[in-house]
TORMILO-537239 format. One record per atom (N, C-alpha, C, O): z negated, y negated, x negated; atom name. Coordinates in nm, 4 decimals. Example, Ala and Ser with C-alpha at 12.3 -4.5 7.8 and 13.67 -1.06 7.14 Angstrom:
<sites>
site zz:-0.7800	yy:0.5690	xx:-1.3190	name:N;
site zz:-0.7800	yy:0.4500	xx:-1.2300	name:CA;
site zz:-0.7800	yy:0.3300	xx:-1.3200	name:C;
site zz:-0.8465	yy:0.3319	xx:-1.4236	name:O;
site zz:-0.7080	yy:0.2250	xx:-1.2850	name:N;
site zz:-0.7140	yy:0.1060	xx:-1.3670	name:CA;
site zz:-0.7870	yy:-0.0030	xx:-1.2900	name:C;
site zz:-0.8039	yy:-0.1138	xx:-1.3409	name:O;
</sites>
This chain:
<sites>
site zz:0.0141	yy:0.1211	xx:-0.0774	name:N;
site zz:0.0043	yy:-0.0046	xx:0.0086	name:CA;
site zz:-0.0008	yy:-0.1335	xx:-0.0805	name:C;
site zz:-0.0809	yy:-0.1410	xx:-0.1737	name:O;
site zz:0.0875	yy:-0.2361	xx:-0.0497	name:N;
site zz:0.0894	yy:-0.3486	xx:-0.1507	name:CA;
site zz:-0.0102	yy:-0.4315	xx:-0.1007	name:C;
site zz:-0.0551	yy:-0.4410	xx:0.0136	name:O;
site zz:-0.0426	yy:-0.4996	xx:-0.2197	name:N;
site zz:-0.1568	yy:-0.5840	xx:-0.1901	name:CA;
site zz:-0.0848	yy:-0.7243	xx:-0.1454	name:C;
site zz:0.0163	yy:-0.7733	xx:-0.1955	name:O;
site zz:-0.1694	yy:-0.7793	xx:-0.0302	name:N;
site zz:-0.1239	yy:-0.8902	xx:0.0370	name:CA;
site zz:-0.2127	yy:-1.0171	xx:-0.0108	name:C;
site zz:-0.3349	yy:-1.0211	xx:-0.0258	name:O;
site zz:-0.1241	yy:-1.1118	xx:-0.0291	name:N;
site zz:-0.1963	yy:-1.2448	xx:-0.0651	name:CA;
site zz:-0.1791	yy:-1.3590	xx:0.0419	name:C;
site zz:-0.0785	yy:-1.3778	xx:0.1103	name:O;
site zz:-0.2886	yy:-1.4273	xx:0.0436	name:N;
site zz:-0.2647	yy:-1.5530	xx:0.1245	name:CA;
site zz:-0.2267	yy:-1.6658	xx:0.0615	name:C;
site zz:-0.2979	yy:-1.7050	xx:-0.0310	name:O;
site zz:-0.1178	yy:-1.7348	xx:0.0948	name:N;
site zz:-0.0471	yy:-1.8299	xx:0.0412	name:CA;
site zz:-0.1294	yy:-1.9659	xx:0.0619	name:C;
site zz:-0.2017	yy:-1.9790	xx:0.1606	name:O;
site zz:-0.1153	yy:-2.0712	xx:-0.0391	name:N;
site zz:-0.1865	yy:-2.1938	xx:-0.0359	name:CA;
site zz:-0.1357	yy:-2.2580	xx:0.1103	name:C;
site zz:-0.2175	yy:-2.3090	xx:0.1869	name:O;
site zz:-0.0069	yy:-2.2514	xx:0.1387	name:N;
site zz:0.0503	yy:-2.2922	xx:0.2665	name:CA;
site zz:-0.0158	yy:-2.2463	xx:0.3985	name:C;
site zz:-0.0304	yy:-2.3155	xx:0.4993	name:O;
site zz:-0.0582	yy:-2.1005	xx:0.3779	name:N;
site zz:-0.1462	yy:-2.0538	xx:0.4940	name:CA;
site zz:-0.2785	yy:-2.0866	xx:0.5068	name:C;
site zz:-0.3376	yy:-2.0840	xx:0.6148	name:O;
site zz:-0.3288	yy:-2.1179	xx:0.4006	name:N;
site zz:-0.4742	yy:-2.1573	xx:0.3830	name:CA;
site zz:-0.4698	yy:-2.3063	xx:0.4451	name:C;
site zz:-0.5637	yy:-2.3384	xx:0.5179	name:O;
site zz:-0.3782	yy:-2.3884	xx:0.4235	name:N;
site zz:-0.3783	yy:-2.5323	xx:0.4480	name:CA;
site zz:-0.3583	yy:-2.5243	xx:0.5992	name:C;
site zz:-0.4357	yy:-2.5927	xx:0.6662	name:O;
site zz:-0.2664	yy:-2.4513	xx:0.6637	name:N;
site zz:-0.2551	yy:-2.4367	xx:0.8066	name:CA;
site zz:-0.3661	yy:-2.4017	xx:0.8659	name:C;
site zz:-0.4042	yy:-2.4660	xx:0.9637	name:O;
site zz:-0.4395	yy:-2.2916	xx:0.8170	name:N;
site zz:-0.5864	yy:-2.2517	xx:0.8828	name:CA;
site zz:-0.6801	yy:-2.3617	xx:0.8767	name:C;
site zz:-0.7528	yy:-2.3835	xx:0.9737	name:O;
site zz:-0.6858	yy:-2.4341	xx:0.7716	name:N;
site zz:-0.7814	yy:-2.5409	xx:0.7814	name:CA;
site zz:-0.7397	yy:-2.6511	xx:0.8812	name:C;
site zz:-0.8285	yy:-2.7120	xx:0.9410	name:O;
site zz:-0.6131	yy:-2.6795	xx:0.9021	name:N;
site zz:-0.5808	yy:-2.7770	xx:0.9966	name:CA;
site zz:-0.6069	yy:-2.7352	xx:1.1294	name:C;
site zz:-0.6465	yy:-2.8167	xx:1.2128	name:O;
site zz:-0.5858	yy:-2.5977	xx:1.1614	name:N;
site zz:-0.6144	yy:-2.5486	xx:1.2929	name:CA;
site zz:-0.7754	yy:-2.5379	xx:1.3042	name:C;
site zz:-0.8252	yy:-2.5528	xx:1.4158	name:O;
site zz:-0.8519	yy:-2.5148	xx:1.2018	name:N;
site zz:-0.9918	yy:-2.5184	xx:1.2115	name:CA;
site zz:-1.0383	yy:-2.6464	xx:1.2533	name:C;
site zz:-1.1208	yy:-2.6574	xx:1.3440	name:O;
site zz:-0.9793	yy:-2.7658	xx:1.1786	name:N;
site zz:-1.0062	yy:-2.8918	xx:1.2186	name:CA;
site zz:-0.9954	yy:-2.9319	xx:1.3538	name:C;
site zz:-1.0738	yy:-3.0084	xx:1.4099	name:O;
site zz:-0.8823	yy:-2.8706	xx:1.4116	name:N;
site zz:-0.8633	yy:-2.9036	xx:1.5526	name:CA;
site zz:-0.9614	yy:-2.8509	xx:1.6492	name:C;
site zz:-0.9873	yy:-2.9143	xx:1.7514	name:O;
site zz:-1.0262	yy:-2.7198	xx:1.6174	name:N;
site zz:-1.1273	yy:-2.6556	xx:1.6761	name:CA;
site zz:-1.2427	yy:-2.7457	xx:1.6625	name:C;
site zz:-1.3093	yy:-2.7808	xx:1.7599	name:O;
site zz:-1.2633	yy:-2.7781	xx:1.5583	name:N;
site zz:-1.3917	yy:-2.8627	xx:1.5328	name:CA;
site zz:-1.3935	yy:-2.9783	xx:1.6081	name:C;
site zz:-1.4935	yy:-2.9984	xx:1.6769	name:O;
site zz:-1.3078	yy:-3.0545	xx:1.6092	name:N;
site zz:-1.2938	yy:-3.1862	xx:1.6860	name:CA;
site zz:-1.2958	yy:-3.1649	xx:1.8278	name:C;
site zz:-1.3395	yy:-3.2558	xx:1.8984	name:O;
site zz:-1.2515	yy:-3.0492	xx:1.8847	name:N;
site zz:-1.2594	yy:-3.0012	xx:2.0272	name:CA;
site zz:-1.3989	yy:-2.9923	xx:2.0607	name:C;
site zz:-1.4399	yy:-3.0464	xx:2.1634	name:O;
site zz:-1.4844	yy:-2.9219	xx:1.9751	name:N;
site zz:-1.6237	yy:-2.8858	xx:1.9950	name:CA;
site zz:-1.6997	yy:-3.0004	xx:1.9950	name:C;
site zz:-1.7781	yy:-3.0254	xx:2.0865	name:O;
site zz:-1.6799	yy:-3.0853	xx:1.8825	name:N;
site zz:-1.7540	yy:-3.2140	xx:1.8704	name:CA;
site zz:-1.7278	yy:-3.2936	xx:1.9768	name:C;
site zz:-1.8248	yy:-3.3632	xx:2.0069	name:O;
site zz:-1.6289	yy:-3.3091	xx:2.0466	name:N;
site zz:-1.6033	yy:-3.3840	xx:2.1701	name:CA;
site zz:-1.6837	yy:-3.3526	xx:2.2775	name:C;
site zz:-1.7063	yy:-3.4416	xx:2.3594	name:O;
site zz:-1.7360	yy:-3.2317	xx:2.2942	name:N;
site zz:-1.8435	yy:-3.1733	xx:2.3882	name:CA;
site zz:-1.9720	yy:-3.2265	xx:2.3767	name:C;
site zz:-2.0553	yy:-3.2349	xx:2.4669	name:O;
site zz:-1.9847	yy:-3.2664	xx:2.2458	name:N;
site zz:-2.1301	yy:-3.3263	xx:2.2188	name:CA;
site zz:-2.1420	yy:-3.4735	xx:2.1885	name:C;
site zz:-2.2446	yy:-3.5354	xx:2.2165	name:O;
site zz:-2.0378	yy:-3.5296	xx:2.1316	name:N;
site zz:-2.0352	yy:-3.6609	xx:2.0825	name:CA;
site zz:-1.9754	yy:-3.7650	xx:2.1971	name:C;
site zz:-1.8782	yy:-3.7206	xx:2.2582	name:O;
site zz:-2.0114	yy:-3.8705	xx:2.2266	name:N;
site zz:-1.9550	yy:-3.9547	xx:2.3332	name:CA;
site zz:-1.8542	yy:-4.0376	xx:2.2427	name:C;
site zz:-1.8693	yy:-4.1597	xx:2.2380	name:O;
site zz:-1.7533	yy:-3.9778	xx:2.1713	name:N;
site zz:-1.6364	yy:-4.0442	xx:2.0885	name:CA;
site zz:-1.5102	yy:-3.9987	xx:2.1308	name:C;
site zz:-1.5062	yy:-3.8936	xx:2.1948	name:O;
site zz:-1.3944	yy:-4.0668	xx:2.1031	name:N;
site zz:-1.2872	yy:-3.9980	xx:2.1297	name:CA;
site zz:-1.2356	yy:-3.9168	xx:2.0082	name:C;
site zz:-1.2811	yy:-3.9310	xx:1.8947	name:O;
site zz:-1.1396	yy:-3.8332	xx:2.0405	name:N;
site zz:-1.0897	yy:-3.7398	xx:1.9184	name:CA;
site zz:-1.0618	yy:-3.8094	xx:1.8007	name:C;
site zz:-1.1085	yy:-3.7700	xx:1.6938	name:O;
site zz:-0.9821	yy:-3.9205	xx:1.8090	name:N;
site zz:-0.9430	yy:-4.0020	xx:1.6779	name:CA;
site zz:-1.0684	yy:-4.0535	xx:1.6174	name:C;
site zz:-1.0721	yy:-4.0728	xx:1.4959	name:O;
site zz:-1.1738	yy:-4.0777	xx:1.6943	name:N;
site zz:-1.2999	yy:-4.1356	xx:1.6086	name:CA;
site zz:-1.3698	yy:-4.0332	xx:1.5734	name:C;
site zz:-1.4491	yy:-4.0574	xx:1.4825	name:O;
site zz:-1.3690	yy:-3.9048	xx:1.6209	name:N;
site zz:-1.4440	yy:-3.7962	xx:1.5703	name:CA;
site zz:-1.3564	yy:-3.7559	xx:1.4395	name:C;
site zz:-1.4137	yy:-3.7426	xx:1.3313	name:O;
site zz:-1.2215	yy:-3.7374	xx:1.4515	name:N;
site zz:-1.1542	yy:-3.6924	xx:1.3339	name:CA;
site zz:-1.1731	yy:-3.7889	xx:1.2321	name:C;
site zz:-1.1983	yy:-3.7396	xx:1.1221	name:O;
site zz:-1.1678	yy:-3.9226	xx:1.2378	name:N;
site zz:-1.1983	yy:-4.0063	xx:1.1156	name:CA;
site zz:-1.3393	yy:-3.9868	xx:1.0779	name:C;
site zz:-1.3615	yy:-3.9833	xx:0.9569	name:O;
site zz:-1.4407	yy:-3.9731	xx:1.1598	name:N;
site zz:-1.5721	yy:-3.9598	xx:1.0943	name:CA;
site zz:-1.6039	yy:-3.8271	xx:1.0070	name:C;
site zz:-1.6673	yy:-3.8114	xx:0.9027	name:O;
site zz:-1.5269	yy:-3.7288	xx:1.1008	name:N;
site zz:-1.5315	yy:-3.5855	xx:1.0257	name:CA;
site zz:-1.4817	yy:-3.5987	xx:0.8954	name:C;
site zz:-1.5498	yy:-3.5707	xx:0.7967	name:O;
site zz:-1.3569	yy:-3.6434	xx:0.8893	name:N;
site zz:-1.2944	yy:-3.6481	xx:0.7545	name:CA;
site zz:-1.3401	yy:-3.7191	xx:0.6276	name:C;
site zz:-1.3147	yy:-3.6984	xx:0.5089	name:O;
site zz:-1.4109	yy:-3.8037	xx:0.6862	name:N;
site zz:-1.4846	yy:-3.9091	xx:0.5681	name:CA;
site zz:-1.6169	yy:-3.8489	xx:0.5500	name:C;
site zz:-1.6834	yy:-3.9035	xx:0.4620	name:O;
site zz:-1.6721	yy:-3.7508	xx:0.6101	name:N;
site zz:-1.8073	yy:-3.6839	xx:0.5800	name:CA;
site zz:-1.8115	yy:-3.5923	xx:0.4680	name:C;
site zz:-1.7043	yy:-3.5454	xx:0.4299	name:O;
site zz:-1.9224	yy:-3.5584	xx:0.4073	name:N;
site zz:-1.9146	yy:-3.4446	xx:0.3138	name:CA;
site zz:-1.8586	yy:-3.3286	xx:0.3634	name:C;
site zz:-1.7780	yy:-3.2635	xx:0.2970	name:O;
site zz:-1.8996	yy:-3.2922	xx:0.4910	name:N;
site zz:-1.8800	yy:-3.1713	xx:0.5485	name:CA;
site zz:-1.7108	yy:-3.1680	xx:0.5736	name:C;
site zz:-1.6475	yy:-3.0628	xx:0.5641	name:O;
site zz:-1.6622	yy:-3.2683	xx:0.5991	name:N;
site zz:-1.4974	yy:-3.2695	xx:0.6199	name:CA;
site zz:-1.4397	yy:-3.2504	xx:0.4822	name:C;
site zz:-1.3543	yy:-3.1639	xx:0.4624	name:O;
site zz:-1.4872	yy:-3.3344	xx:0.3801	name:N;
site zz:-1.4424	yy:-3.2997	xx:0.2557	name:CA;
site zz:-1.4507	yy:-3.1912	xx:0.1951	name:C;
site zz:-1.3678	yy:-3.1656	xx:0.1078	name:O;
site zz:-1.5512	yy:-3.1025	xx:0.2264	name:N;
site zz:-1.5846	yy:-2.9721	xx:0.1889	name:CA;
site zz:-1.4726	yy:-2.8747	xx:0.2568	name:C;
site zz:-1.4279	yy:-2.7815	xx:0.1899	name:O;
site zz:-1.4303	yy:-2.8959	xx:0.3824	name:N;
site zz:-1.3487	yy:-2.8175	xx:0.4456	name:CA;
site zz:-1.2235	yy:-2.8040	xx:0.3728	name:C;
site zz:-1.1661	yy:-2.6961	xx:0.3578	name:O;
site zz:-1.1758	yy:-2.9328	xx:0.3209	name:N;
site zz:-1.0582	yy:-2.9417	xx:0.2673	name:CA;
site zz:-1.0583	yy:-2.9044	xx:0.1094	name:C;
site zz:-0.9546	yy:-2.9120	xx:0.0435	name:O;
site zz:-1.1692	yy:-2.8677	xx:0.0593	name:N;
site zz:-1.1933	yy:-2.8187	xx:-0.0858	name:CA;
site zz:-1.1802	yy:-2.6885	xx:-0.0783	name:C;
site zz:-1.2631	yy:-2.6218	xx:-0.0165	name:O;
site zz:-1.0728	yy:-2.6319	xx:-0.1409	name:N;
site zz:-1.0339	yy:-2.4899	xx:-0.1502	name:CA;
site zz:-1.1347	yy:-2.3943	xx:-0.2177	name:C;
site zz:-1.1369	yy:-2.2729	xx:-0.1971	name:O;
site zz:-1.2164	yy:-2.4601	xx:-0.2988	name:N;
site zz:-1.3300	yy:-2.3741	xx:-0.3582	name:CA;
site zz:-1.4424	yy:-2.3440	xx:-0.2843	name:C;
site zz:-1.5147	yy:-2.2510	xx:-0.3200	name:O;
site zz:-1.4735	yy:-2.4264	xx:-0.1611	name:N;
site zz:-1.5776	yy:-2.3861	xx:-0.0755	name:CA;
site zz:-1.5525	yy:-2.2872	xx:0.0329	name:C;
site zz:-1.6443	yy:-2.2294	xx:0.0910	name:O;
site zz:-1.4178	yy:-2.2677	xx:0.0607	name:N;
site zz:-1.3745	yy:-2.1694	xx:0.1497	name:CA;
site zz:-1.4497	yy:-2.1846	xx:0.2893	name:C;
site zz:-1.4790	yy:-2.0890	xx:0.3611	name:O;
site zz:-1.4764	yy:-2.3165	xx:0.3172	name:N;
site zz:-1.5476	yy:-2.3472	xx:0.4470	name:CA;
site zz:-1.4557	yy:-2.2919	xx:0.5554	name:C;
site zz:-1.5114	yy:-2.2373	xx:0.6506	name:O;
site zz:-1.3268	yy:-2.2983	xx:0.5542	name:N;
site zz:-1.2287	yy:-2.2573	xx:0.6669	name:CA;
site zz:-1.2567	yy:-2.0951	xx:0.6928	name:C;
site zz:-1.2048	yy:-2.0439	xx:0.7920	name:O;
site zz:-1.3329	yy:-2.0199	xx:0.6101	name:N;
site zz:-1.3553	yy:-1.8870	xx:0.6464	name:CA;
site zz:-1.4895	yy:-1.8782	xx:0.7476	name:C;
site zz:-1.5118	yy:-1.7738	xx:0.8088	name:O;
site zz:-1.5700	yy:-1.9860	xx:0.7596	name:N;
site zz:-1.6901	yy:-1.9766	xx:0.8317	name:CA;
site zz:-1.6936	yy:-1.9895	xx:0.9914	name:C;
site zz:-1.7860	yy:-1.9571	xx:1.0661	name:O;
site zz:-1.5724	yy:-2.0438	xx:1.0239	name:N;
site zz:-1.5671	yy:-2.0823	xx:1.1769	name:CA;
site zz:-1.6051	yy:-2.2212	xx:1.2236	name:C;
site zz:-1.6728	yy:-2.2976	xx:1.1549	name:O;
site zz:-1.5637	yy:-2.2466	xx:1.3297	name:N;
site zz:-1.5733	yy:-2.4029	xx:1.3738	name:CA;
site zz:-1.7119	yy:-2.4342	xx:1.4031	name:C;
site zz:-1.7631	yy:-2.5369	xx:1.3586	name:O;
site zz:-1.7864	yy:-2.3382	xx:1.4874	name:N;
site zz:-1.9302	yy:-2.3627	xx:1.5173	name:CA;
site zz:-2.0221	yy:-2.3848	xx:1.3843	name:C;
site zz:-2.1113	yy:-2.4691	xx:1.3743	name:O;
site zz:-1.9863	yy:-2.3019	xx:1.2956	name:N;
site zz:-2.0869	yy:-2.3204	xx:1.1607	name:CA;
site zz:-2.0510	yy:-2.4680	xx:1.1081	name:C;
site zz:-2.1465	yy:-2.5351	xx:1.0690	name:O;
site zz:-1.9403	yy:-2.5174	xx:1.1040	name:N;
site zz:-1.8920	yy:-2.6332	xx:1.0477	name:CA;
site zz:-1.9493	yy:-2.7506	xx:1.1137	name:C;
site zz:-2.0023	yy:-2.8463	xx:1.0573	name:O;
site zz:-1.9290	yy:-2.7285	xx:1.2701	name:N;
site zz:-1.9873	yy:-2.8400	xx:1.3465	name:CA;
site zz:-2.1296	yy:-2.8624	xx:1.3265	name:C;
site zz:-2.1776	yy:-2.9756	xx:1.3314	name:O;
site zz:-2.2011	yy:-2.7541	xx:1.3034	name:N;
site zz:-2.3425	yy:-2.7534	xx:1.2946	name:CA;
site zz:-2.3966	yy:-2.8283	xx:1.1503	name:C;
site zz:-2.4970	yy:-2.8988	xx:1.1392	name:O;
site zz:-2.3076	yy:-2.7944	xx:1.0528	name:N;
site zz:-2.3329	yy:-2.8585	xx:0.9310	name:CA;
site zz:-2.2886	yy:-3.0129	xx:0.9378	name:C;
site zz:-2.3553	yy:-3.0944	xx:0.8741	name:O;
site zz:-2.1959	yy:-3.0485	xx:1.0012	name:N;
site zz:-2.1643	yy:-3.2024	xx:1.0365	name:CA;
site zz:-2.2696	yy:-3.2567	xx:1.1092	name:C;
site zz:-2.3186	yy:-3.3631	xx:1.0714	name:O;
site zz:-2.3130	yy:-3.1977	xx:1.2112	name:N;
site zz:-2.4284	yy:-3.2636	xx:1.2854	name:CA;
site zz:-2.5461	yy:-3.2736	xx:1.2139	name:C;
site zz:-2.6272	yy:-3.3645	xx:1.2318	name:O;
site zz:-2.5600	yy:-3.1795	xx:1.1294	name:N;
site zz:-2.6885	yy:-3.2005	xx:1.0500	name:CA;
site zz:-2.6642	yy:-3.3014	xx:0.9556	name:C;
site zz:-2.7589	yy:-3.3718	xx:0.9203	name:O;
site zz:-2.5461	yy:-3.3205	xx:0.9068	name:N;
site zz:-2.5101	yy:-3.4384	xx:0.8045	name:CA;
site zz:-2.5476	yy:-3.5631	xx:0.8621	name:C;
site zz:-2.6182	yy:-3.6451	xx:0.8033	name:O;
site zz:-2.4926	yy:-3.5809	xx:0.9977	name:N;
site zz:-2.4942	yy:-3.7107	xx:1.0694	name:CA;
site zz:-2.6379	yy:-3.7285	xx:1.1540	name:C;
site zz:-2.6683	yy:-3.8311	xx:1.2148	name:O;
site zz:-2.7207	yy:-3.6064	xx:1.1450	name:N;
site zz:-2.8783	yy:-3.6132	xx:1.2078	name:CA;
site zz:-2.8274	yy:-3.6121	xx:1.3408	name:C;
site zz:-2.8641	yy:-3.7164	xx:1.3949	name:O;
site zz:-2.7629	yy:-3.5455	xx:1.4146	name:N;
site zz:-2.7566	yy:-3.4922	xx:1.5671	name:CA;
site zz:-2.7971	yy:-3.3622	xx:1.5758	name:C;
site zz:-2.7781	yy:-3.2899	xx:1.4780	name:O;
site zz:-2.8529	yy:-3.3152	xx:1.6804	name:N;
site zz:-2.8997	yy:-3.1885	xx:1.7183	name:CA;
site zz:-2.7601	yy:-3.1095	xx:1.7284	name:C;
site zz:-2.6557	yy:-3.1522	xx:1.7779	name:O;
site zz:-2.7824	yy:-2.9886	xx:1.6715	name:N;
site zz:-2.6699	yy:-2.8832	xx:1.7053	name:CA;
site zz:-2.6544	yy:-2.8557	xx:1.8253	name:C;
site zz:-2.7382	yy:-2.8804	xx:1.9120	name:O;
site zz:-2.5304	yy:-2.7939	xx:1.8467	name:N;
site zz:-2.4888	yy:-2.7516	xx:2.0076	name:CA;
site zz:-2.5164	yy:-2.6069	xx:1.9943	name:C;
site zz:-2.4997	yy:-2.5317	xx:2.0904	name:O;
</sites>
């Protein structure tokens, strides 16, 4: 059986899809628009970590990342 590898492009696509799920989940908690959440998230340490390939945050799932972000901005987790 041949070894399969995940390409950089596939990882980037997975991260972008994860970001969409994170924003949707945060919209249920925060009284902010999707563009406001997106900007706030991407400027956060959590958002920057999501796009850092060394952290592999994209493997953990949106709820875990949402909890980290809410903890970072000091809001209760959902």
